[in-house]
N, C-alpha and C positions, 0 to 999 in steps of 0.2 A: 911451217909460216913465217909468213916473212915479217917486217920492220913493226906493221901494223897489228890489229888484237884482231884481224879477221884472216880466212885464206886467201881470200880475194882482194883485191885493192884499188879496182875499176872506180868508174865514176855510177856506174849503173846498178838496178837492180839485179837482186840474182836468187835462184836459189839456194834453201840453206837450212844444214840437220844441226839441231839443237839440244844437249844433254845438260840438264840442272847434277851440275855438283855437289846438291846435297841433296836432293829428292831421286835422283834419279830416269825422271820424269823426260821424257825426249817427244820433240816437234818436230814438223818440217814447217819451213812457208817458203813461199814463193814469192816474199816483202822482206826479204834479206839484201843489208848493203852494208858495202864494206865499214869495217871499225863501227861499226853499231848493234848494239845487243836486244835483244828481247827479254820483257822480263816472265820470270819463271810462274805461272798460275798458283802453282801450291807455296812457293817460298817466298814469292816477293822479291827474290835478287836477278841483276842483268845475268844475261848466258848470252855469251859469245857465238855463234856456231862453229863448230868443229869441222865441219866440209861444208863449202860452198860451190854452184856451180851457173854454168850460164843459161838463161833462162830463157827458152826455147818452147812457141805457139805448140801448144800437145795437139798429140795426133794420134794417141795410142793408148797405150798403158799408163802414160805419166799423165792424164785427166786430171783435174784437180775438183774439190767440189766446190762449182761455184755457187752452191745456197750459201756455207759456209763462209760468213763474216770475219773478215782481219781483225783481230783484236787491235785495235788502235790505243788503248791505254795501259797495253803494253810495252808495246812499239816504241823507241828510245826514236825512232825516226819519224816518227807519225807526230811523236810528241812536238820534238823541233822544231818542225814543220807548221804543225798546230791544222794540219787535215788529213788524211788519208794517204800515206806515202805514194801507194800504186799508183795516182791519177798521175805522177813526173810523165811514166813512162810505160810502156806496155811491152811486149814481144822483141825478141832483139834477133 
């Protein structure tokens, strides 16, 4: 990992994989950002992604569940912005 808190150090949204060190709960998010964590639903601690990769327009098995809402109340970026962090940019 670089000098930041996350593997990715760019300024765009990316795909992140998370694992809570307290309860071992894992999750994935297409709303992952550099040096920004998401709160574990079980433990309420901030967890930083262990893996991050570019967010590409889905075209196969990587399609997300569009009916699933991004939990803004658990996202540090949403809380800091005061609105849904994914509104800033889409796929790149």
